[in-house]
N, C-alpha and C positions, 0 to 999 in steps of 0.2 A: 502494500500499501503505500507505504514511505518515495518508493522511486517509482511509483504512478504519479504524484503528486512534483515530485524535483522535475520525472521530464515536460509535466504539466508546467510549471512555472517553468524549466526553459525553448520547451514549445514558449509557450504567450512573451516572452525576451528578444526570443526574434521577429516574429511575427510581428515586434513592438517596434521592434530597431525599421526590419522591412518597412516601415512602415512610414519610419520618421527618414529615414534615407532620401524615400519618394519623393516625401511633403518638404525637403530639404534641395530637392530639382526643381520642383516649383517653385520654388522659389523665387534660386536665384532665378533662373531661367522670366521673372516678370520684378527683377528688379529695374529703376528708372533712378537715373545721381543726376539734381536737379543742377543749375553753373552756380560756384561763384566766388564773385566777381574777387581775385585778388590784387591785381593792376591793372595798372594801366600801357598797351600796347603804341606806341603811332609806329609807324613803317613813313618809310622817308625812301623818293625818287632819286635819279643820283646826282637833279638835284637842291640835295638839300632838303625839302623842302618838304612839312609831314604832307604827307598824303592822305592815313587816312589812320583817325584812332582808334579801341577797341579796347574795350574791356576784356583779360587773361582769367586765365589758372593756372597755375605752376605746378611743372611738377620737378620738381625739382629732387626724389628720395625718390629708393627703387617700385616704392608699392604703387604711386602713383604716377613709373615709369608707362612700372607692367599694365597700369588697370586702365587710362588712357580716359579719353572719351569711351569706353566702353558701355555702355543701357543703357545711353546717350536717346530720347526719342526726337528732339529737338538740338536745336542755338539757334541763335540768334545774327545774322551779318555783321556786329558791330561785335561779338564776340569770339574765346578762338579759347589754346592751350598752345602754354610755350612749357617746351621742356628741354631739362635745362645738367647738357648729360656728365657723367666724370669725367670726361677726358674728350679731343676729339676727335674721331677719326670713321672710320666710312661706317655709319649706320643704316637700320634697316627696319621698316617699323609693319604692320600688316594689320588686317582690321577681323582680329576677331572677336566677337559680343561683340563689333561697332555700330550703333544702327542706323548711321547719316551718314551718304556722302564728307569728302574731308579732300582737303586742297592738302597736301603735307610738302610745308615749306622747309628747304634742310639749308641751316648758315653756320657760316666756320668762327671762328671764334673772336672774326673781327665785326659779330653780327651783321654781316653781307650775306646773302645772298646766293646758295653755288648752284643748290639743282632745288626740281620737283616733282610729286605725284601729284599729280589733277583728277580728281574722282577716283579720286581710288573707294571703291564699292565694297556696297554696308555689306559686312558678315564675309571677307574673301581671307583666310587667309596667305593668299598671292605674298613673298618678300616684294616691301617696295624698296631695296635700295637709292641710300642717299650716291651712288656711284663714284665720288672725292667723300672725303675730310668735315663729317661735321660735327661742333659740338652748338647747339640747337640746330632742335624741330618746332615750327611751329605750329599748326593743323587748325583752319577754315575752314569756314563752308566747301562742298567740290567747286568746280566752279570759280569763286569771288577774285583767283588770282588771275586767274581769263577779264574776268571783267575788271579790273584794279588794275590790268594790266602791268603788273607785276612782275622784272623783269631781275636775272642775274646780273649779281651791285647791288640791288634798292641793299636797304638794309632795316632794323630796327632796333629802337627804345626804347625800356620800359621805366618802369618805378613806380615803387611798391609806396600802398596811404601812409601815413605818415602812420607814425604810434604813439600813440594820447600816452602822455606818461597819469602813472596814478602807484598811492600807496597804499598797503591793502595796511588796517589794524586790526590784528585784532589783542580782543579782554581778556586775559585766564584771568 
């Protein structure tokens, strides 16, 4: 009798575990990430006149660089994501779990555009290489590079918002 109770208990646990794993997969596929402005980025044509100004998110750690713009259903034309890589070298991106078409703009350590991957297709796992060394990568909505007439040699700069100084007082 005791063995039967133990077997029933173990079977129940296995079924519950399988159900949890199944639910977890459903949650991940239903994930939607909202845009959070972290900085302002300006794109300059070669004549140094600010051409476009964007609100951006910054991906500067391993997790944010790997996640990128995955699980987004939309992004405004004045929004993007700037990836800051650890070192300047050839880079490659893909569109796994990315639901919107993107232009991927590769920039060197001088923040100048060195190559493009235009209209990267959503959910595609094909590698989209820079072809040349890049330190920064800017992702914007697909088609905007062409619409904005961006060219190799154009550059970017960005500003982080001012941090308000505050003091925390704790009374014990």
